[in-house]
C-alpha positions in Angstrom: 66.1 67.3 -29.3 68.3 64.8 -27.8 65.7 64.3 -25.1 63.0 63.7 -27.6 65.2 61.2 -29.5 66.1 59.4 -26.3 62.5 59.2 -25.3 61.5 57.8 -28.7 64.3 55.3 -28.5 63.3 54.3 -25.0 59.6 54.1 -25.7 59.6 52.7 -29.1 58.7 49.1 -29.8 61.7 47.1 -30.7 61.7 44.0 -33.0 62.3 41.8 -30.0 59.2 43.3 -28.4 57.2 42.4 -31.5 58.6 38.9 -31.6 57.8 38.5 -27.9 54.3 39.9 -28.4 53.8 37.6 -31.4 54.8 34.6 -29.2 52.4 35.6 -26.5 49.5 36.0 -29.0 50.5 32.7 -30.5 50.5 31.1 -27.0 47.1 32.7 -26.2 45.7 31.5 -29.5 46.9 28.0 -28.8 45.5 28.1 -25.3 42.2 29.3 -26.7 42.2 26.5 -29.2 42.9 24.0 -26.4 40.2 25.5 -24.3 37.7 25.2 -27.2 38.7 21.6 -27.6 38.3 21.0 -23.9 34.8 22.6 -24.0 33.9 20.5 -27.0 35.0 17.4 -25.1 33.1 18.5 -22.0 29.9 19.1 -24.1 30.2 15.6 -25.6 30.8 14.1 -22.2 27.8 16.0 -20.8 25.7 14.7 -23.7 26.8 11.2 -23.0 26.0 11.7 -19.3 22.5 13.0 -20.1 21.9 10.0 -22.4 23.1 7.6 -19.7 20.9 9.4 -17.1 17.9 9.0 -19.4 18.7 5.3 -19.9 19.0 4.9 -16.1 15.7 6.7 -15.5 14.1 4.3 -18.0 15.6 1.3 -16.3 14.5 2.6 -12.9 11.0 3.1 -14.3 10.9 -0.5 -15.7 12.3 -1.8 -12.4 9.5 0.0 -10.5 6.9 -1.4 -12.8 8.4 -4.9 -12.4 8.6 -4.5 -8.6 4.9 -3.3 -8.4 3.9 -6.3 -10.6 5.9 -8.6 -8.4 4.5 -7.1 -5.2 1.0 -7.5 -6.6 1.6 -11.2 -7.4 2.9 -11.8 -3.9 -0.1 -9.9 -2.5 -2.5 -12.0 -4.6 -0.7 -15.2 -3.5 -0.9 -14.2 0.2 -4.6 -13.2 -0.3 -5.3 -16.6 -1.9 -3.4 -18.4 0.8 -5.3 -16.4 3.5 -8.6 -17.1 1.8 -7.9 -20.8 1.7 -6.7 -20.7 5.3 -9.9 -18.8 6.3 -12.2 -21.3 4.5 -10.4 -24.3 6.1 -10.6 -22.6 9.5 -14.3 -21.8 9.0 -15.0 -25.4 8.1 -13.0 -26.7 11.1 -14.8 -24.3 13.4 -18.2 -25.2 11.8 -17.6 -28.9 12.2 -16.4 -28.5 15.8 -19.4 -26.3 16.8 -21.8 -28.7 15.0 -20.4 -31.7 16.8 -20.3 -30.0 20.2 -23.9 -28.7 19.8 -25.3 -32.0 18.6 -23.7 -33.7 21.6 -25.4 -31.1 23.8 -28.7 -31.9 22.3 -29.1 -29.2 19.7 -30.1 -30.0 16.1 -27.7 -28.5 13.6 -28.3 -28.2 9.9 -27.4 -26.1 6.9 -30.0 -24.1 5.1 -30.5 -21.5 2.4 -32.2 -18.3 3.5 -32.0 -14.9 1.8 -29.8 -16.3 -1.0 -27.2 -17.4 1.6 -26.2 -20.7 3.1 -26.4 -20.5 6.9 -26.0 -22.8 9.8 -29.3 -23.4 11.7 -29.3 -24.5 15.3 -32.5 -25.6 17.0 -33.1 -26.7 20.5 -36.2 -26.4 22.7 -38.0 -24.2 20.2 -35.1 -21.7 20.0 -34.0 -21.1 16.4 -30.5 -19.7 15.8 -29.0 -18.7 12.5 -25.2 -18.9 12.9 -22.7 -17.3 10.6 -19.2 -18.6 10.9 -16.4 -16.7 9.1 -12.7 -15.9 9.5 -13.2 -12.2 8.9 -16.6 -10.5 9.1 -17.5 -7.8 6.6 -20.4 -5.4 6.4 -22.1 -7.5 3.7 -22.2 -10.4 6.2 -24.4 -8.4 8.6 -26.7 -7.3 5.8 -27.0 -10.9 4.5 -27.6 -12.2 8.1 -30.6 -9.8 8.4 -31.9 -10.8 5.0 -31.6 -14.5 6.0 -33.4 -13.9 9.2 -36.2 -12.1 7.4 -36.5 -14.9 4.8 -36.5 -17.5 7.7 -39.2 -15.6 9.5 -41.3 -15.4 6.3 -40.9 -19.2 5.6 -41.3 -20.5 9.1 -43.1 -17.8 11.1 -40.3 -17.9 13.7 -38.0 -15.0 14.4 -34.5 -16.6 14.6 -31.8 -15.4 17.0 -28.7 -14.3 15.1 -25.1 -15.3 16.1 -21.8 -14.4 14.4 -18.6 -16.4 15.1 -15.6 -14.6 13.5 -11.9 -14.6 14.1 -11.8 -10.9 13.2 -14.5 -8.2 13.4 -13.3 -4.7 12.4 -14.6 -1.6 14.2 -16.7 -0.6 11.2 -18.4 -4.0 11.2 -19.0 -3.7 14.9 -20.8 -0.4 14.2 -22.8 -2.2 11.6 -23.8 -4.9 14.1 -24.7 -2.3 16.7 -26.9 -0.5 14.1 -28.5 -3.8 12.9 -32.3 -4.0 13.0 -32.0 -7.4 14.7 -29.7 -8.1 17.7 -26.6 -10.1 16.7 -24.6 -12.0 19.3 -20.9 -12.0 18.6 -18.3 -14.6 19.3 -14.8 -13.3 18.4 -11.3 -13.0 19.6 -11.7 -9.2 19.1 -14.8 -9.1 21.3 -14.3 -6.4 23.9 
C-alpha cells in the first residue's frame, strides 16, 4: 500500500499546481483578449485602408477624366491652329501660283463649279481646274470630278484637273488613281 500511497502523492495535483495552472489560464485569457483587440484594430485599419483606396480610385478616375478633357482641348487647339495655318498656306500658295501664272501669260480666275470654289487657269485654249490644299482628302477628289463635270456641262470643254497639296495620303493617292478623270498632282509626297 505504501507504493500506491506514494504514487498517489507523487501524481496528485498539488495546490501550487492549481495555482500555476490558474495563472497560465489567466495569462492565456489575457493574451487571447489582447489578440482579439489587435484583430479588431486590424479590421478597423483594413476598413480605413479600403475606404482610402476607394477614395484614391475615385480621385484617379476624376484625374483621368480631367486629363482626357485637357488632352482633347489641346488637340482641338492644335487642330484649329493647323487648320488656320493650312488656310494661310493655301492662300499664300494660291496667290503665288496665280501671280507666276499670270506673268507667264495664263489667265487665272476663281469660279464655282459643282458647288465648289476652284481656281481656273486658261491659256491657249487649255482649261485647267486647280485645287490647292494643305492636306488632300478623298472628298476633294470627288468634288474635283463634280466640278469638272459641271464645267464641261456649262462650257462644253473638258478641263484638265490639277491638285497642289502639301500632303496626300496613300488612300487619297488610290482615289486619284481610280478617278474617272486624270488628275495631275503637285505635292511634297509625290513619289
